[in-house]
C-alpha positions in Angstrom: 1.4 -90.9 109.5 2.6 -92.2 106.5 3.9 -95.3 105.6 7.5 -94.4 107.1 5.3 -95.6 110.4 6.0 -99.2 110.6 9.9 -98.7 110.2 9.7 -95.9 113.1 7.9 -98.6 115.4 10.5 -101.3 114.9 12.9 -98.5 115.2 11.4 -97.4 118.6 10.2 -101.1 119.8 13.7 -102.4 119.1 15.6 -100.2 121.2 13.2 -100.4 123.9 13.4 -104.0 124.1 17.2 -103.8 124.1 17.5 -101.3 126.5 14.9 -103.4 129.2 17.4 -106.3 128.0 20.4 -104.6 128.8 19.1 -103.5 132.6 20.7 -105.2 135.3 18.5 -107.3 137.7 18.7 -105.0 140.5 17.4 -102.1 138.6 13.8 -103.7 138.1 13.1 -102.7 141.5 13.8 -98.9 140.5 11.6 -96.5 140.0 10.1 -95.9 136.6 9.3 -92.5 135.0 5.3 -94.0 135.3 4.2 -92.6 138.7 4.0 -95.4 141.7 5.4 -98.2 139.0 9.0 -99.7 139.3 10.7 -100.6 136.4 9.5 -104.3 136.6 5.9 -102.9 136.9 6.8 -100.6 133.5 8.5 -104.1 131.9 5.0 -106.4 133.1 3.1 -103.6 131.3 5.3 -103.7 127.8 4.7 -107.3 128.0 0.1 -106.9 128.1 1.2 -104.0 125.1 2.8 -106.5 122.9 0.3 -108.9 123.5 -2.5 -106.1 122.3 0.1 -105.7 119.4 -0.3 -109.1 118.2 -4.5 -109.5 119.2 -4.8 -106.0 117.1 -2.6 -106.7 114.3 -4.7 -109.7 113.4 -8.0 -108.3 113.8 -9.3 -107.1 110.5 -12.0 -104.5 110.2 -14.3 -104.0 107.1 -15.5 -100.7 107.8 -14.0 -97.0 107.0 -11.3 -95.8 109.0 -12.5 -93.9 112.5 -9.4 -92.8 114.0 -5.8 -92.4 113.0 -2.3 -92.1 114.2 -3.2 -88.9 116.2 -6.7 -89.1 116.8 -6.1 -92.8 118.5 -5.2 -91.3 121.8 -7.6 -89.0 123.9 -6.2 -86.3 126.0 -7.8 -87.4 129.3 -7.6 -86.6 133.1 -4.5 -87.8 135.2 -4.9 -91.2 136.8 -6.6 -91.2 140.0 -4.9 -94.7 140.4 -8.6 -96.7 141.0 -8.2 -98.1 137.1 -8.5 -102.1 137.9 -5.6 -102.7 135.1 -3.3 -100.5 136.7 -4.1 -101.9 140.0 -3.3 -105.3 139.1 0.7 -104.5 137.3 2.8 -104.2 140.3 0.6 -107.6 141.8 1.2 -109.0 138.0 5.2 -108.1 137.7 5.8 -109.2 141.3 4.5 -113.0 140.4 7.2 -113.5 138.2 10.2 -112.9 140.9 12.8 -113.3 138.6 13.2 -110.2 136.5 15.0 -112.8 133.9 11.7 -114.2 133.8 10.2 -110.7 133.2 13.2 -110.6 130.5 12.4 -113.8 128.6 8.5 -112.7 128.7 9.4 -109.6 127.1 11.3 -110.8 124.4 9.3 -113.6 123.4 6.1 -111.8 123.1 7.4 -108.7 122.0 9.7 -110.2 119.0 6.7 -111.6 118.1 4.6 -109.0 118.1 7.6 -107.3 116.0 7.6 -110.0 113.3 3.8 -109.2 113.2 4.6 -105.3 112.4 6.6 -106.1 109.6 4.8 -108.4 108.1 1.4 -106.6 108.1 -0.4 -104.9 105.0 0.1 -101.0 106.2 -3.3 -100.6 104.5 -4.9 -103.0 105.6 -8.0 -102.0 108.5 -8.0 -103.3 111.9 -10.0 -102.6 115.0 -9.3 -102.4 118.2 -10.9 -100.3 121.6 -14.1 -100.5 119.3 -12.0 -98.1 116.6 -11.3 -98.9 113.3 -7.6 -97.6 111.5 -5.5 -99.1 109.0 -2.1 -100.4 110.3 0.5 -97.4 109.4 -1.4 -95.4 111.3 -1.7 -97.7 114.6 2.0 -98.6 114.2 2.7 -94.6 114.2 0.6 -94.5 117.4 2.5 -96.8 119.3 5.7 -95.4 118.4 4.8 -92.4 120.8 3.7 -95.6 123.1 7.2 -97.0 123.0 9.2 -93.9 123.0 7.6 -92.6 126.0 8.0 -95.7 127.9 11.5 -96.1 127.1 11.9 -92.8 128.5 10.0 -94.4 131.7 12.3 -97.0 131.7 15.3 -94.3 131.5 13.9 -92.1 133.8 16.4 -92.5 136.8 18.9 -95.2 135.3 20.9 -92.1 133.9 23.6 -94.8 132.2 20.9 -96.8 130.5 20.8 -96.4 126.4 18.1 -93.6 125.8 15.6 -93.7 122.4 17.0 -93.3 119.0 16.9 -89.7 118.1 14.8 -90.5 115.1 12.0 -92.0 117.2 12.3 -89.0 119.8 11.5 -86.2 117.0 8.7 -88.5 115.7 7.2 -88.7 119.0 7.7 -85.4 119.7 5.5 -84.2 116.6 2.9 -86.9 117.4 2.5 -85.3 120.6 2.2 -81.5 119.6 -0.3 -82.6 116.6 -2.1 -84.3 119.6 -2.3 -81.1 121.6 -2.4 -78.8 118.8 0.3 -76.9 119.8 4.5 -76.7 119.3 6.9 -77.1 122.2 9.6 -74.1 122.3 12.3 -75.4 119.8 15.0 -74.9 122.2 13.2 -77.7 124.3 15.0 -81.1 123.4 12.6 -84.0 122.3 12.8 -86.0 125.3 12.0 -83.0 127.8 9.2 -81.7 125.6 7.7 -85.4 125.7 8.3 -85.9 129.6 7.2 -82.5 130.6 4.7 -82.3 128.0 3.0 -85.9 129.5 3.5 -84.9 133.0 6.1 -87.0 133.3 8.1 -84.1 135.2 7.9 -80.8 136.0 9.3 -77.7 134.3 12.2 -75.7 135.4 11.3 -72.0 135.9 13.7 -71.2 133.1 11.1 -73.9 130.8 8.3 -72.5 131.9 9.3 -69.2 130.9 10.1 -70.3 127.7 6.5 -72.6 127.5 4.9 -68.8 127.6 1.0 -69.8 127.8 1.6 -73.6 127.0 2.9 -74.0 130.7 -1.0 -73.9 131.6 -2.5 -76.5 129.7 -0.2 -78.9 130.9 -0.1 -82.0 131.3 -1.4 -83.9 128.1 -2.6 -86.8 129.8 -2.8 -89.7 127.2 -5.6 -92.4 127.2 
């Protein structure tokens, strides 16, 4: 992804944090688009993601890049629920008690992650998960992460603000490059992302439009 990735990162992350801030406290107990997670669990996961961004942006690497914004992601088998971190998230989220504490923590750490992304040199090489990539590619990879989680946040909250059109389009392009396949043009970006990653099943009409691609779904990212 080009140097525009920092702007897309900022736009997607700012929109997601604003959507969380505007979510009524009582909606934190509603399901999210992540199977098995409530909205509060998803927001807790975003706090951890923001911490990961901060850590990565201050972990310079000297070697050549081993991945880019596309190959950063792997297509993996659907989760079984056995991952220790996945099991930790709901317990940690519940420990906050008051949703306002979760909102405050996300705003605090999330704002810092956003500032760090804006200040980072796009050409700098950083290390995460045993891989080396440029800051530009790292931020580009997170546009997909933030956009998918924004869709997760609003999955059962129809009145909540949706992701920006520009970042939806960028996330769709990213998923298509990861999967090596294009979704039908008639499919809206948010539908392509939700169906493509298994967040919802396609309707019969959508399955017909998907053609042979339907048999390859979902594309689970890890």
